[in-house]
All heavy atoms as a GROMACS GRO file, in nm:
protein
  565
    1GLY      N    1  -1.039   3.351   0.006
    1GLY     CA    2  -1.054   3.372   0.147
    1GLY      C    3  -1.112   3.511   0.176
    1GLY      O    4  -1.156   3.590   0.081
    2TYR      N    5  -1.103   3.548   0.300
    2TYR     CA    6  -1.154   3.680   0.346
    2TYR      C    7  -1.082   3.798   0.274
    2TYR      O    8  -1.148   3.887   0.231
    2TYR     CB    9  -1.136   3.690   0.495
    2TYR     CG   10  -1.172   3.830   0.544
    2TYR    CD1   11  -1.293   3.874   0.552
    2TYR    CD2   12  -1.069   3.916   0.575
    2TYR    CE1   13  -1.328   4.009   0.598
    2TYR    CE2   14  -1.086   4.047   0.620
    2TYR     CZ   15  -1.224   4.091   0.627
    2TYR     OH   16  -1.249   4.218   0.666
    3ARG      N   17  -0.949   3.791   0.265
    3ARG     CA   18  -0.873   3.899   0.210
    3ARG      C   19  -0.910   3.923   0.060
    3ARG      O   20  -0.923   4.033   0.022
    3ARG     CB   21  -0.722   3.873   0.219
    3ARG     CG   22  -0.672   3.890   0.361
    3ARG     CD   23  -0.523   3.868   0.366
    3ARG     NE   24  -0.478   3.871   0.503
    3ARG     CZ   25  -0.360   3.846   0.543
    3ARG    NH1   26  -0.270   3.812   0.456
    3ARG    NH2   27  -0.331   3.855   0.667
    4LEU      N   28  -0.924   3.814  -0.017
    4LEU     CA   29  -0.964   3.830  -0.156
    4LEU      C   30  -1.102   3.888  -0.164
    4LEU      O   31  -1.124   3.985  -0.247
    4LEU     CB   32  -0.958   3.697  -0.227
    4LEU     CG   33  -0.996   3.695  -0.377
    4LEU    CD1   34  -0.900   3.794  -0.448
    4LEU    CD2   35  -0.981   3.558  -0.432
    5ALA      N   36  -1.198   3.843  -0.087
    5ALA     CA   37  -1.333   3.893  -0.092
    5ALA      C   38  -1.331   4.043  -0.054
    5ALA      O   39  -1.403   4.120  -0.114
    5ALA     CB   40  -1.421   3.818   0.002
    6HIS      N   41  -1.255   4.080   0.045
    6HIS     CA   42  -1.245   4.217   0.091
    6HIS      C   43  -1.183   4.306  -0.022
    6HIS      O   44  -1.235   4.415  -0.049
    6HIS     CB   45  -1.157   4.229   0.220
    6HIS     CG   46  -1.146   4.368   0.274
    6HIS    ND1   47  -1.250   4.427   0.337
    6HIS    CD2   48  -1.040   4.449   0.284
    6HIS    CE1   49  -1.215   4.547   0.378
    6HIS    NE2   50  -1.085   4.563   0.342
    7LEU      N   51  -1.085   4.257  -0.086
    7LEU     CA   52  -1.019   4.327  -0.200
    7LEU      C   53  -1.119   4.345  -0.312
    7LEU      O   54  -1.131   4.454  -0.368
    7LEU     CB   55  -0.895   4.255  -0.246
    7LEU     CG   56  -0.823   4.319  -0.364
    7LEU    CD1   57  -0.773   4.458  -0.330
    7LEU    CD2   58  -0.708   4.229  -0.405
    8GLU      N   59  -1.192   4.241  -0.349
    8GLU     CA   60  -1.289   4.249  -0.457
    8GLU      C   61  -1.396   4.354  -0.426
    8GLU      O   62  -1.443   4.423  -0.509
    8GLU     CB   63  -1.342   4.113  -0.488
    8GLU     CG   64  -1.244   4.019  -0.552
    8GLU     CD   65  -1.291   3.877  -0.571
    8GLU    OE1   66  -1.398   3.835  -0.507
    8GLU    OE2   67  -1.222   3.798  -0.634
    9HIS      N   68  -1.441   4.355  -0.296
    9HIS     CA   69  -1.540   4.446  -0.256
    9HIS      C   70  -1.489   4.593  -0.268
    9HIS      O   71  -1.562   4.684  -0.319
    9HIS     CB   72  -1.582   4.423  -0.111
    9HIS     CG   73  -1.674   4.524  -0.050
    9HIS    ND1   74  -1.809   4.536  -0.089
    9HIS    CD2   75  -1.649   4.623   0.035
    9HIS    CE1   76  -1.865   4.636  -0.025
    9HIS    NE2   77  -1.766   4.694   0.052
   10LYS      N   78  -1.367   4.615  -0.221
   10LYS     CA   79  -1.308   4.751  -0.237
   10LYS      C   80  -1.298   4.795  -0.379
   10LYS      O   81  -1.330   4.908  -0.418
   10LYS     CB   82  -1.173   4.752  -0.172
   10LYS     CG   83  -1.174   4.745  -0.017
   10LYS     CD   84  -1.034   4.740   0.038
   10LYS     CE   85  -0.982   4.869   0.081
   10LYS     NZ   86  -0.855   4.854   0.151
   11ILE      N   87  -1.260   4.699  -0.468
   11ILE     CA   88  -1.248   4.740  -0.605
   11ILE      C   89  -1.382   4.774  -0.665
   11ILE      O   90  -1.398   4.876  -0.735
   11ILE     CB   91  -1.189   4.620  -0.687
   11ILE    CG1   92  -1.043   4.598  -0.651
   11ILE    CG2   93  -1.203   4.636  -0.838
   11ILE    CD1   94  -0.983   4.469  -0.699
   12ALA      N   95  -1.490   4.699  -0.631
   12ALA     CA   96  -1.626   4.728  -0.674
   12ALA      C   97  -1.670   4.862  -0.622
   12ALA      O   98  -1.728   4.944  -0.697
   12ALA     CB   99  -1.718   4.617  -0.635
   13VAL      N  100  -1.644   4.893  -0.498
   13VAL     CA  101  -1.682   5.026  -0.434
   13VAL      C  102  -1.614   5.138  -0.513
   13VAL      O  103  -1.672   5.238  -0.546
   13VAL     CB  104  -1.646   5.028  -0.290
   13VAL    CG1  105  -1.656   5.168  -0.231
   13VAL    CG2  106  -1.740   4.928  -0.216
   14TYR      N  107  -1.480   5.126  -0.536
   14TYR     CA  108  -1.404   5.233  -0.604
   14TYR      C  109  -1.459   5.252  -0.747
   14TYR      O  110  -1.475   5.372  -0.793
   14TYR     CB  111  -1.253   5.201  -0.606
   14TYR     CG  112  -1.183   5.204  -0.476
   14TYR    CD1  113  -1.083   5.112  -0.450
   14TYR    CD2  114  -1.224   5.287  -0.376
   14TYR    CE1  115  -1.017   5.118  -0.329
   14TYR    CE2  116  -1.158   5.291  -0.253
   14TYR     CZ  117  -1.053   5.202  -0.229
   14TYR     OH  118  -0.993   5.204  -0.109
   15LEU      N  119  -1.484   5.148  -0.822
   15LEU     CA  120  -1.535   5.161  -0.955
   15LEU      C  121  -1.674   5.222  -0.951
   15LEU      O  122  -1.710   5.309  -1.030
   15LEU     CB  123  -1.539   5.028  -1.024
   15LEU     CG  124  -1.395   4.970  -1.064
   15LEU    CD1  125  -1.413   4.829  -1.125
   15LEU    CD2  126  -1.332   5.057  -1.165
   16ALA      N  127  -1.762   5.180  -0.858
   16ALA     CA  128  -1.892   5.234  -0.849
   16ALA      C  129  -1.886   5.383  -0.810
   16ALA      O  130  -1.972   5.466  -0.845
   16ALA     CB  131  -1.978   5.162  -0.743
   17GLY      N  132  -1.784   5.420  -0.738
   17GLY     CA  133  -1.763   5.561  -0.694
   17GLY      C  134  -1.710   5.649  -0.805
   17GLY      O  135  -1.689   5.771  -0.783
   18GLY      N  136  -1.675   5.596  -0.923
   18GLY     CA  137  -1.627   5.683  -1.023
   18GLY      C  138  -1.480   5.659  -1.065
   18GLY      O  139  -1.433   5.721  -1.162
   19ALA      N  140  -1.407   5.573  -0.998
   19ALA     CA  141  -1.267   5.552  -1.040
   19ALA      C  142  -1.268   5.490  -1.178
   19ALA      O  143  -1.351   5.399  -1.210
   19ALA     CB  144  -1.203   5.459  -0.944
   20SER      N  145  -1.175   5.532  -1.261
   20SER     CA  146  -1.170   5.476  -1.395
   20SER      C  147  -1.074   5.354  -1.408
   20SER      O  148  -1.082   5.279  -1.504
   20SER     CB  149  -1.134   5.584  -1.500
   20SER     OG  150  -1.025   5.661  -1.452
   21LEU      N  151  -0.984   5.340  -1.310
   21LEU     CA  152  -0.891   5.227  -1.305
   21LEU      C  153  -0.850   5.191  -1.166
   21LEU      O  154  -0.815   5.291  -1.091
   21LEU     CB  155  -0.768   5.266  -1.393
   21LEU     CG  156  -0.661   5.165  -1.398
   21LEU    CD1  157  -0.704   5.038  -1.476
   21LEU    CD2  158  -0.532   5.215  -1.468
   22ILE      N  159  -0.841   5.069  -1.140
   22ILE     CA  160  -0.785   5.018  -1.014
   22ILE      C  161  -0.668   4.927  -1.054
   22ILE      O  162  -0.686   4.839  -1.138
   22ILE     CB  163  -0.888   4.939  -0.934
   22ILE    CG1  164  -1.021   5.014  -0.911
   22ILE    CG2  165  -0.827   4.891  -0.797
   22ILE    CD1  166  -1.009   5.140  -0.839
   23VAL      N  167  -0.554   4.952  -0.997
   23VAL     CA  168  -0.434   4.869  -1.027
   23VAL      C  169  -0.398   4.796  -0.902
   23VAL      O  170  -0.378   4.852  -0.794
   23VAL     CB  171  -0.315   4.959  -1.065
   23VAL    CG1  172  -0.194   4.874  -1.097
   23VAL    CG2  173  -0.356   5.046  -1.190
   24VAL      N  174  -0.397   4.659  -0.912
   24VAL     CA  175  -0.361   4.574  -0.797
   24VAL      C  176  -0.230   4.504  -0.830
   24VAL      O  177  -0.218   4.433  -0.931
   24VAL     CB  178  -0.470   4.467  -0.770
   24VAL    CG1  179  -0.430   4.379  -0.655
   24VAL    CG2  180  -0.604   4.535  -0.741
   25VAL      N  181  -0.131   4.526  -0.747
   25VAL     CA  182   0.002   4.471  -0.767
   25VAL      C  183   0.025   4.355  -0.670
   25VAL      O  184   0.004   4.369  -0.551
   25VAL     CB  185   0.112   4.579  -0.748
   25VAL    CG1  186   0.250   4.517  -0.766
   25VAL    CG2  187   0.088   4.700  -0.835
   26ASP      N  188   0.064   4.240  -0.727
   26ASP     CA  189   0.092   4.118  -0.648
   26ASP      C  190   0.238   4.079  -0.666
   26ASP      O  191   0.272   4.004  -0.756
   26ASP     CB  192  -0.006   4.008  -0.694
   26ASP     CG  193   0.003   3.885  -0.606
   26ASP    OD1  194   0.101   3.870  -0.530
   26ASP    OD2  195  -0.083   3.800  -0.621
   27PRO      N  196   0.328   4.136  -0.589
   27PRO     CA  197   0.472   4.112  -0.603
   27PRO      C  198   0.508   3.963  -0.597
   27PRO      O  199   0.588   3.918  -0.683
   27PRO     CB  200   0.542   4.193  -0.494
   27PRO     CG  201   0.443   4.300  -0.467
   27PRO     CD  202   0.310   4.235  -0.480
   28PRO      N  203   0.459   3.885  -0.502
   28PRO     CA  204   0.504   3.744  -0.500
   28PRO      C  205   0.470   3.666  -0.629
   28PRO      O  206   0.549   3.585  -0.670
   28PRO     CB  207   0.425   3.683  -0.378
   28PRO     CG  208   0.394   3.802  -0.292
   28PRO     CD  209   0.374   3.915  -0.386
   29LYS      N  210   0.361   3.707  -0.698
   29LYS     CA  211   0.324   3.634  -0.818
   29LYS      C  212   0.377   3.713  -0.937
   29LYS      O  213   0.352   3.667  -1.052
   29LYS     CB  214   0.174   3.619  -0.831
   29LYS     CG  215   0.120   3.520  -0.726
   29LYS     CD  216  -0.029   3.500  -0.739
   29LYS     CE  217  -0.075   3.399  -0.637
   29LYS     NZ  218  -0.225   3.380  -0.642
   30ARG      N  219   0.439   3.830  -0.917
   30ARG     CA  220   0.487   3.915  -1.027
   30ARG      C  221   0.376   3.940  -1.127
   30ARG      O  222   0.391   3.921  -1.246
   30ARG     CB  223   0.610   3.847  -1.090
   30ARG     CG  224   0.724   3.829  -0.997
   30ARG     CD  225   0.839   3.758  -1.060
   30ARG     NE  226   0.943   3.843  -1.111
   30ARG     CZ  227   1.049   3.881  -1.046
   30ARG    NH1  228   1.068   3.841  -0.921
   30ARG    NH2  229   1.136   3.958  -1.106
   31ARG      N  230   0.269   3.986  -1.069
   31ARG     CA  231   0.149   4.008  -1.148
   31ARG      C  232   0.080   4.141  -1.116
   31ARG      O  233   0.083   4.182  -0.999
   31ARG     CB  234   0.051   3.895  -1.123
   31ARG     CG  235  -0.074   3.898  -1.202
   31ARG     CD  236  -0.156   3.772  -1.190
   31ARG     NE  237  -0.196   3.751  -1.051
   31ARG     CZ  238  -0.249   3.642  -1.009
   31ARG    NH1  239  -0.257   3.532  -1.087
   31ARG    NH2  240  -0.289   3.627  -0.881
   32VAL      N  241   0.026   4.207  -1.212
   32VAL     CA  242  -0.045   4.331  -1.193
   32VAL      C  243  -0.184   4.313  -1.260
   32VAL      O  244  -0.193   4.264  -1.369
   32VAL     CB  245   0.024   4.455  -1.259
   32VAL    CG1  246  -0.068   4.575  -1.258
   32VAL    CG2  247   0.155   4.482  -1.186
   33THR      N  248  -0.288   4.341  -1.181
   33THR     CA  249  -0.424   4.328  -1.240
   33THR      C  250  -0.483   4.464  -1.262
   33THR      O  251  -0.487   4.543  -1.160
   33THR     CB  252  -0.511   4.235  -1.148
   33THR    OG1  253  -0.441   4.117  -1.124
   33THR    CG2  254  -0.645   4.203  -1.212
   34LEU      N  255  -0.536   4.491  -1.376
   34LEU     CA  256  -0.604   4.618  -1.404
   34LEU      C  257  -0.755   4.595  -1.405
   34LEU      O  258  -0.807   4.511  -1.478
   34LEU     CB  259  -0.557   4.673  -1.538
   34LEU     CG  260  -0.408   4.685  -1.559
   34LEU    CD1  261  -0.378   4.737  -1.703
   34LEU    CD2  262  -0.346   4.777  -1.459
   35HIS      N  263  -0.831   4.670  -1.327
   35HIS     CA  264  -0.972   4.662  -1.321
   35HIS      C  265  -1.026   4.794  -1.368
   35HIS      O  266  -0.991   4.905  -1.317
   35HIS     CB  267  -1.019   4.648  -1.173
   35HIS     CG  268  -0.969   4.520  -1.112
   35HIS    ND1  269  -1.043   4.403  -1.101
   35HIS    CD2  270  -0.847   4.496  -1.054
   35HIS    CE1  271  -0.973   4.310  -1.042
   35HIS    NE2  272  -0.850   4.365  -1.003
   36ASP      N  273  -1.108   4.789  -1.472
   36ASP     CA  274  -1.186   4.909  -1.514
   36ASP      C  275  -1.332   4.872  -1.526
   36ASP      O  276  -1.365   4.761  -1.496
   36ASP     CB  277  -1.126   4.978  -1.635
   36ASP     CG  278  -1.126   4.890  -1.761
   36ASP    OD1  279  -1.217   4.804  -1.775
   36ASP    OD2  280  -1.047   4.918  -1.851
   37ARG      N  281  -1.412   4.963  -1.576
   37ARG     CA  282  -1.560   4.934  -1.590
   37ARG      C  283  -1.592   4.835  -1.693
   37ARG      O  284  -1.700   4.777  -1.693
   37ARG     CB  285  -1.631   5.065  -1.609
   37ARG     CG  286  -1.623   5.155  -1.490
   37ARG     CD  287  -1.708   5.280  -1.508
   37ARG     NE  288  -1.680   5.370  -1.403
   37ARG     CZ  289  -1.627   5.494  -1.415
   37ARG    NH1  290  -1.601   5.531  -1.539
   37ARG    NH2  291  -1.600   5.569  -1.314
   38GLU      N  292  -1.496   4.807  -1.782
   38GLU     CA  293  -1.526   4.716  -1.894
   38GLU      C  294  -1.468   4.577  -1.874
   38GLU      O  295  -1.527   4.487  -1.926
   38GLU     CB  296  -1.479   4.781  -2.026
   38GLU     CG  297  -1.551   4.902  -2.062
   38GLU     CD  298  -1.502   4.967  -2.188
   38GLU    OE1  299  -1.436   4.896  -2.265
   38GLU    OE2  300  -1.524   5.087  -2.212
   39CYS      N  301  -1.352   4.568  -1.811
   39CYS     CA  302  -1.294   4.437  -1.806
   39CYS      C  303  -1.183   4.428  -1.692
   39CYS      O  304  -1.158   4.531  -1.629
   39CYS     CB  305  -1.230   4.400  -1.937
   39CYS     SG  306  -1.085   4.499  -1.982
   40VAL      N  307  -1.135   4.317  -1.676
   40VAL     CA  308  -1.022   4.288  -1.585
   40VAL      C  309  -0.908   4.235  -1.676
   40VAL      O  310  -0.928   4.138  -1.751
   40VAL     CB  311  -1.057   4.187  -1.475
   40VAL    CG1  312  -0.935   4.156  -1.391
   40VAL    CG2  313  -1.163   4.244  -1.389
   41ARG      N  314  -0.788   4.294  -1.665
   41ARG     CA  315  -0.675   4.249  -1.740
   41ARG      C  316  -0.560   4.212  -1.651
   41ARG      O  317  -0.530   4.289  -1.557
   41ARG     CB  318  -0.629   4.360  -1.837
   41ARG     CG  319  -0.611   4.318  -1.973
   41ARG     CD  320  -0.582   4.437  -2.064
   41ARG     NE  321  -0.438   4.477  -2.050
   41ARG     CZ  322  -0.398   4.600  -2.075
   41ARG    NH1  323  -0.480   4.690  -2.112
   41ARG    NH2  324  -0.270   4.629  -2.056
   42VAL      N  325  -0.503   4.091  -1.669
   42VAL     CA  326  -0.392   4.049  -1.586
   42VAL      C  327  -0.266   4.063  -1.666
   42VAL      O  328  -0.252   4.010  -1.775
   42VAL     CB  329  -0.412   3.903  -1.538
   42VAL    CG1  330  -0.295   3.857  -1.455
   42VAL    CG2  331  -0.540   3.892  -1.457
   43LEU      N  332  -0.162   4.130  -1.610
   43LEU     CA  333  -0.040   4.147  -1.673
   43LEU      C  334   0.075   4.074  -1.594
   43LEU      O  335   0.063   4.063  -1.473
   43LEU     CB  336   0.000   4.298  -1.677
   43LEU     CG  337  -0.101   4.392  -1.738
   43LEU    CD1  338  -0.056   4.538  -1.723
   43LEU    CD2  339  -0.126   4.358  -1.888
   44SER      N  340   0.172   4.023  -1.669
   44SER     CA  341   0.282   3.955  -1.597
   44SER      C  342   0.402   4.037  -1.624
   44SER      O  343   0.404   4.143  -1.688
   44SER     CB  344   0.296   3.811  -1.658
   44SER     OG  345   0.332   3.821  -1.798
   45ASP      N  346   0.519   3.985  -1.577
   45ASP     CA  347   0.639   4.070  -1.584
   45ASP      C  348   0.696   4.087  -1.728
   45ASP      O  349   0.792   4.155  -1.745
   45ASP     CB  350   0.742   4.023  -1.485
   45ASP     CG  351   0.794   3.877  -1.506
   45ASP    OD1  352   0.743   3.813  -1.592
   45ASP    OD2  353   0.880   3.838  -1.424
   46GLU      N  354   0.636   4.017  -1.826
   46GLU     CA  355   0.676   4.041  -1.965
   46GLU      C  356   0.605   4.159  -2.026
   46GLU      O  357   0.636   4.199  -2.138
   46GLU     CB  358   0.651   3.918  -2.052
   46GLU     CG  359   0.722   3.793  -2.011
   46GLU     CD  360   0.643   3.706  -1.915
   46GLU    OE1  361   0.522   3.702  -1.927
   46GLU    OE2  362   0.702   3.638  -1.831
   47ASP      N  363   0.501   4.207  -1.959
   47ASP     CA  364   0.416   4.310  -2.012
   47ASP      C  365   0.457   4.453  -1.973
   47ASP      O  366   0.537   4.473  -1.885
   47ASP     CB  367   0.270   4.287  -1.968
   47ASP     CG  368   0.214   4.153  -2.020
   47ASP    OD1  369   0.230   4.128  -2.142
   47ASP    OD2  370   0.154   4.079  -1.938
   48VAL      N  371   0.387   4.548  -2.037
   48VAL     CA  372   0.404   4.691  -2.005
   48VAL      C  373   0.267   4.739  -1.963
   48VAL      O  374   0.166   4.718  -2.019
   48VAL     CB  375   0.456   4.773  -2.134
   48VAL    CG1  376   0.451   4.919  -2.102
   48VAL    CG2  377   0.586   4.721  -2.175
   49LEU      N  378   0.273   4.810  -1.844
   49LEU     CA  379   0.145   4.860  -1.791
   49LEU      C  380   0.117   4.989  -1.864
   49LEU      O  381   0.193   5.088  -1.868
   49LEU     CB  382   0.162   4.890  -1.642
   49LEU     CG  383   0.036   4.927  -1.562
   49LEU    CD1  384   0.058   4.907  -1.413
   49LEU    CD2  385  -0.022   5.058  -1.591
   50GLU      N  386   0.004   4.991  -1.938
   50GLU     CA  387  -0.049   5.104  -2.011
   50GLU      C  388  -0.203   5.103  -2.000
   50GLU      O  389  -0.257   4.988  -1.998
   50GLU     CB  390  -0.014   5.101  -2.161
   50GLU     CG  391   0.128   5.115  -2.190
   50GLU     CD  392   0.154   5.106  -2.338
   50GLU    OE1  393   0.157   4.998  -2.394
   50GLU    OE2  394   0.177   5.216  -2.394
   51HIS      N  395  -0.266   5.216  -1.992
   51HIS     CA  396  -0.416   5.222  -1.990
   51HIS      C  397  -0.455   5.356  -2.029
   51HIS      O  398  -0.389   5.458  -2.006
   51HIS     CB  399  -0.468   5.187  -1.846
   51HIS     CG  400  -0.607   5.155  -1.846
   51HIS    ND1  401  -0.698   5.261  -1.832
   51HIS    CD2  402  -0.678   5.040  -1.839
   51HIS    CE1  403  -0.822   5.208  -1.830
   51HIS    NE2  404  -0.807   5.069  -1.836
   52ALA      N  405  -0.574   5.364  -2.096
   52ALA     CA  406  -0.630   5.490  -2.137
   52ALA      C  407  -0.646   5.587  -2.021
   52ALA      O  408  -0.645   5.712  -2.039
   52ALA     CB  409  -0.763   5.469  -2.213
   53ALA      N  410  -0.673   5.535  -1.900
   53ALA     CA  411  -0.684   5.618  -1.782
   53ALA      C  412  -0.560   5.688  -1.742
   53ALA      O  413  -0.560   5.781  -1.660
   53ALA     CB  414  -0.747   5.536  -1.668
   54LEU      N  415  -0.446   5.642  -1.794
   54LEU     CA  416  -0.310   5.691  -1.762
   54LEU      C  417  -0.238   5.739  -1.887
   54LEU      O  418  -0.143   5.675  -1.930
   54LEU     CB  419  -0.231   5.584  -1.692
   54LEU     CG  420  -0.291   5.521  -1.570
   54LEU    CD1  421  -0.212   5.394  -1.528
   54LEU    CD2  422  -0.292   5.617  -1.455
   55PRO      N  423  -0.288   5.843  -1.952
   55PRO     CA  424  -0.240   5.884  -2.082
   55PRO      C  425  -0.085   5.916  -2.070
   55PRO      O  426  -0.044   5.991  -1.986
   55PRO     CB  427  -0.313   6.005  -2.123
   55PRO     CG  428  -0.395   6.044  -2.010
   55PRO     CD  429  -0.399   5.931  -1.913
   56GLY      N  430  -0.004   5.857  -2.162
   56GLY     CA  431   0.137   5.880  -2.164
   56GLY      C  432   0.220   5.801  -2.063
   56GLY      O  433   0.339   5.805  -2.065
   57PHE      N  434   0.153   5.727  -1.976
   57PHE     CA  435   0.219   5.646  -1.870
   57PHE      C  436   0.246   5.514  -1.927
   57PHE      O  437   0.164   5.442  -1.981
   57PHE     CB  438   0.137   5.636  -1.748
   57PHE     CG  439   0.202   5.556  -1.636
   57PHE    CD1  440   0.291   5.616  -1.554
   57PHE    CD2  441   0.171   5.428  -1.618
   57PHE    CE1  442   0.347   5.548  -1.446
   57PHE    CE2  443   0.229   5.347  -1.518
   57PHE     CZ  444   0.320   5.410  -1.432
   58ARG      N  445   0.377   5.468  -1.914
   58ARG     CA  446   0.417   5.329  -1.956
   58ARG      C  447   0.512   5.285  -1.846
   58ARG      O  448   0.610   5.347  -1.807
   58ARG     CB  449   0.496   5.333  -2.092
   58ARG     CG  450   0.406   5.358  -2.208
   58ARG     CD  451   0.494   5.362  -2.335
   58ARG     NE  452   0.585   5.247  -2.350
   58ARG     CZ  453   0.558   5.127  -2.402
   58ARG    NH1  454   0.439   5.106  -2.450
   58ARG    NH2  455   0.650   5.034  -2.416
   59LEU      N  456   0.489   5.161  -1.799
   59LEU     CA  457   0.578   5.102  -1.699
   59LEU      C  458   0.607   4.959  -1.734
   59LEU      O  459   0.515   4.877  -1.743
   59LEU     CB  460   0.516   5.115  -1.560
   59LEU     CG  461   0.591   5.040  -1.447
   59LEU    CD1  462   0.730   5.110  -1.429
   59LEU    CD2  463   0.510   5.046  -1.318
   60SER      N  464   0.728   4.926  -1.761
   60SER     CA  465   0.775   4.786  -1.784
   60SER      C  466   0.762   4.713  -1.653
   60SER      O  467   0.824   4.750  -1.554
   60SER     CB  468   0.918   4.786  -1.834
   60SER     OG  469   0.973   4.661  -1.820
   61LEU      N  470   0.685   4.608  -1.651
   61LEU     CA  471   0.673   4.530  -1.530
   61LEU      C  472   0.798   4.449  -1.501
   61LEU      O  473   0.830   4.426  -1.381
   61LEU     CB  474   0.550   4.440  -1.537
   61LEU     CG  475   0.420   4.516  -1.547
   61LEU    CD1  476   0.300   4.416  -1.544
   61LEU    CD2  477   0.399   4.619  -1.437
   62ALA      N  478   0.875   4.422  -1.601
   62ALA     CA  479   1.010   4.358  -1.574
   62ALA      C  480   1.097   4.454  -1.492
   62ALA      O  481   1.166   4.412  -1.397
   62ALA     CB  482   1.074   4.322  -1.705
   63ASP      N  483   1.092   4.583  -1.529
   63ASP     CA  484   1.171   4.679  -1.455
   63ASP      C  485   1.117   4.690  -1.310
   63ASP      O  486   1.190   4.703  -1.214
   63ASP     CB  487   1.171   4.818  -1.528
   63ASP     CG  488   1.246   4.822  -1.646
   63ASP    OD1  489   1.321   4.732  -1.674
   63ASP    OD2  490   1.221   4.915  -1.725
   64LEU      N  491   0.982   4.700  -1.297
   64LEU     CA  492   0.918   4.710  -1.167
   64LEU      C  493   0.960   4.590  -1.078
   64LEU      O  494   1.003   4.611  -0.961
   64LEU     CB  495   0.768   4.717  -1.175
   64LEU     CG  496   0.686   4.720  -1.047
   64LEU    CD1  497   0.711   4.845  -0.972
   64LEU    CD2  498   0.544   4.700  -1.078
   65PHE      N  499   0.938   4.474  -1.130
   65PHE     CA  500   0.968   4.357  -1.045
   65PHE      C  501   1.117   4.319  -1.030
   65PHE      O  502   1.150   4.239  -0.948
   65PHE     CB  503   0.887   4.233  -1.098
   65PHE     CG  504   0.739   4.254  -1.076
   65PHE    CD1  505   0.651   4.236  -1.186
   65PHE    CD2  506   0.686   4.284  -0.955
   65PHE    CE1  507   0.515   4.254  -1.173
   65PHE    CE2  508   0.551   4.302  -0.936
   65PHE     CZ  509   0.465   4.284  -1.042
   66SER      N  510   1.201   4.383  -1.113
   66SER     CA  511   1.347   4.351  -1.098
   66SER      C  512   1.395   4.395  -0.962
   66SER      O  513   1.492   4.342  -0.913
   66SER     CB  514   1.422   4.422  -1.206
   66SER     OG  515   1.428   4.561  -1.188
   67ALA      N  516   1.328   4.492  -0.896
   67ALA     CA  517   1.363   4.531  -0.764
   67ALA      C  518   1.355   4.413  -0.663
   67ALA      O  519   1.425   4.412  -0.563
   67ALA     CB  520   1.275   4.650  -0.718
   68LEU      N  521   1.270   4.321  -0.694
   68LEU     CA  522   1.254   4.200  -0.603
   68LEU      C  523   1.377   4.108  -0.611
   68LEU      O  524   1.400   4.032  -0.520
   68LEU     CB  525   1.129   4.120  -0.644
   68LEU     CG  526   0.998   4.191  -0.632
   68LEU    CD1  527   0.890   4.104  -0.694
   68LEU    CD2  528   0.962   4.231  -0.491
   69ASP      N  529   1.458   4.120  -0.718
   69ASP     CA  530   1.564   4.028  -0.742
   69ASP      C  531   1.697   4.087  -0.680
   69ASP      O  532   1.789   4.014  -0.676
   69ASP     CB  533   1.585   4.002  -0.888
   69ASP     CG  534   1.463   3.943  -0.956
   69ASP    OD1  535   1.396   3.863  -0.882
   69ASP    OD2  536   1.434   3.967  -1.071
   70ARG      N  537   1.694   4.216  -0.640
   70ARG     CA  538   1.819   4.273  -0.589
   70ARG      C  539   1.839   4.227  -0.446
   70ARG      O  540   1.747   4.211  -0.367
   70ARG     CB  541   1.802   4.427  -0.589
   70ARG     CG  542   1.795   4.484  -0.726
   70ARG     CD  543   1.802   4.636  -0.720
   70ARG     NE  544   1.753   4.684  -0.849
   70ARG     CZ  545   1.664   4.772  -0.867
   70ARG    NH1  546   1.603   4.821  -0.765
   70ARG    NH2  547   1.629   4.810  -0.989
   71PRO      N  548   1.966   4.206  -0.410
   71PRO     CA  549   1.992   4.169  -0.270
   71PRO      C  550   1.960   4.282  -0.179
   71PRO      O  551   1.976   4.399  -0.213
   71PRO     CB  552   2.144   4.143  -0.272
   71PRO     CG  553   2.201   4.168  -0.411
   71PRO     CD  554   2.084   4.206  -0.496
   72ARG      N  555   1.917   4.251  -0.060
   72ARG     CA  556   1.886   4.357   0.038
   72ARG      C  557   1.993   4.386   0.127
   72ARG      O  558   2.071   4.320   0.171
   72ARG     CB  559   1.766   4.311   0.124
   72ARG     CG  560   1.640   4.299   0.032
   72ARG     CD  561   1.522   4.256   0.114
   72ARG     NE  562   1.412   4.240   0.027
   72ARG     CZ  563   1.293   4.239   0.067
   72ARG    NH1  564   1.260   4.246   0.190
   72ARG    NH2  565   1.191   4.221  -0.022
   0.00000   0.00000   0.00000
């Protein structure tokens, strides 16, 4: 739909403008998508977010998404 097309356009603009990594977080699907100039990688909550553009950074997606399971 419109929102997806708008998001894809924004990602393309940021990459064309020199961004080395775009991270899109989709909490309802418990998914993180990494966009760089070479590829698109989809991570699920069993994965760890790591990328050369973020040296030394590691984030367990299970830990990130566990906040969704806590009572409010």
